C-alpha positions in Angstrom: 32.7 -22.9 -31.0 30.7 -24.4 -34.1 27.5 -22.9 -32.5 29.3 -19.7 -32.6 30.2 -19.8 -35.6 26.7 -21.0 -36.7 24.8 -18.0 -34.9 27.0 -15.6 -36.4 26.7 -17.0 -40.1 22.9 -16.5 -38.9 23.5 -12.7 -38.2 23.0 -11.0 -41.1 19.7 -13.2 -41.3 18.7 -11.6 -38.1 19.8 -8.0 -38.5 17.5 -7.6 -41.5 14.4 -4.9 -41.1 11.4 -6.3 -39.7 9.5 -6.3 -36.6 11.6 -9.2 -34.9 14.7 -6.8 -35.0 12.2 -4.2 -33.8 11.4 -6.7 -30.8 14.7 -7.0 -29.9 15.8 -3.3 -30.4 13.1 -2.5 -28.3 13.9 -5.2 -25.4 17.8 -3.8 -25.6 16.3 -0.4 -25.0 14.1 -1.2 -22.3 17.1 -2.9 -20.6 19.4 0.2 -21.1 17.4 2.5 -19.7 16.3 0.4 -16.5 20.3 0.1 -16.1 20.8 4.1 -16.4 17.5 3.9 -13.8 19.5 1.6 -11.4 22.9 3.5 -11.4 20.9 7.0 -10.4 19.1 5.1 -7.7 22.5 4.0 -6.4 23.7 7.2 -7.1 21.3 9.3 -5.4 19.3 6.9 -2.9 17.1 9.9 -1.3 15.1 9.5 -5.0 14.1 6.2 -3.9 13.8 7.1 -0.1 11.6 9.8 -0.5 8.8 7.7 -1.9 9.6 5.3 0.8 9.6 7.4 3.8 6.0 7.3 5.0 7.0 4.2 6.7 7.0 4.2 10.3 10.3 1.1 10.2 14.0 2.4 9.1 14.4 -0.8 7.6 11.4 -1.4 4.6 12.3 1.5 2.9 16.2 0.9 2.7 15.4 -3.0 1.7 13.0 -1.6 -0.8 15.6 0.7 -2.2 18.3 -1.8 -2.5 15.7 -3.9 -4.1 14.9 -1.5 -6.2 18.4 -0.8 -7.5 19.5 -4.5 -7.7 16.4 -5.1 -9.8 17.0 -2.5 -12.3 20.7 -2.9 -12.2 20.5 -6.7 -12.8 17.6 -6.9 -15.0 18.1 -4.0 -16.6 21.5 -5.8 -18.0 19.6 -9.3 -18.4 17.2 -7.6 -20.6 19.8 -5.5 -22.8 21.4 -8.7 -23.4 18.4 -10.9 -23.8 19.8 -13.6 -21.1 17.0 -15.0 -18.9 14.5 -12.7 -20.2 11.7 -13.9 -18.4 13.1 -14.0 -15.2 14.6 -10.4 -15.9 11.2 -9.0 -16.4 10.0 -10.7 -13.7 11.7 -9.3 -11.0 11.2 -6.1 -12.3 7.6 -6.0 -12.1 7.2 -5.0 -8.3 8.8 -2.1 -9.0 7.3 -1.1 -12.0 3.9 -1.9 -10.6 4.4 0.0 -7.4 6.1 2.9 -9.1 2.9 3.1 -10.9 0.3 1.8 -8.7 1.3 3.5 -5.5 4.0 6.1 -6.5 2.3 7.9 -9.2 -0.9 6.7 -9.3 -2.0 10.2 -8.1 -0.7 12.1 -10.8 -2.7 13.2 -14.2 -1.8 11.6 -17.6 -0.5 14.5 -18.7 1.5 15.7 -16.0 4.9 17.8 -16.9 7.4 14.6 -16.0 5.0 12.1 -17.7 5.9 9.5 -14.7 3.0 8.1 -14.9 2.9 7.4 -18.7 6.4 6.2 -18.7 6.1 3.6 -15.7 2.9 2.3 -17.3 4.8 1.9 -20.8 7.7 0.1 -19.1 5.2 -1.8 -17.2 3.6 -3.2 -19.8 6.9 -4.0 -21.9 7.8 -5.8 -18.9 4.6 -7.7 -19.1 5.1 -8.7 -22.8 8.8 -9.3 -22.5 7.8 -11.6 -19.3 5.0 -13.5 -21.7 6.5 -14.1 -25.0 10.5 -13.8 -24.3 13.4 -12.4 -25.7 13.7 -11.8 -29.6 15.8 -13.9 -31.8 18.8 -11.7 -31.8 19.6 -12.5 -28.1 21.5 -14.8 -25.9 18.3 -16.6 -25.0 17.5 -17.2 -28.8 21.6 -18.2 -29.0 21.1 -20.8 -26.3 18.0 -21.4 -28.4 16.9 -25.3 -27.8 20.8 -26.4 -27.7 21.3 -26.0 -23.7 18.5 -25.7 -20.6 19.6 -23.8 -17.7 20.3 -27.2 -15.4 23.2 -27.9 -18.5 21.4 -30.7 -20.0 21.4 -31.3 -23.7 18.4 -31.0 -26.2 17.6 -32.3 -29.3 18.3 -29.4 -32.1 16.5 -31.2 -34.9 13.0 -29.6 -36.1 10.1 -31.7 -34.7 8.1 -33.1 -37.3 4.4 -34.2 -37.7 3.3 -37.3 -39.7 2.7 -35.9 -43.4 4.3 -32.7 -42.8 7.5 -31.2 -41.3 7.6 -27.6 -39.7 10.6 -26.0 -37.5 10.1 -25.0 -33.9 11.1 -21.6 -35.2 8.1 -20.9 -37.3 5.6 -22.0 -34.8 6.9 -18.4 -32.2 5.1 -15.8 -32.2 8.2 -13.5 -33.0 
């Protein structure tokens, strides 16, 4: 409970306009957009199956359609909240790589639907979040160094270098 209260006290500082807030807002928007796309694929599976119908097997298109829908639904929610952000981005990579390099690769860059540009942008954003992780306004940041995925408790004191003290938060990219 004290951790939640400490995070709530830091919230006004985290909500200040700047690059960190923008990074978090883009992550949340990306997650919501992928979740909505997953809902669209679940409600209209023929959209995905039309792209995958070139296979002679019936199982592969249906398995891939289920993977795409689950990756977008689950990964979108995780990205929106910033929980297991790197894992959520990693799960989405095969879907978006397939969309860019297999499905939309034959389209021109200035096509009416702009599917290639949008898919490439989402792929690039996923690579950024896979590399950097979530920003400070996320569940990952709230959990921070306190608890790992295995449930082990970590030291929350800032690391020091002889002759100089620094905060681990100051060494992060964002």
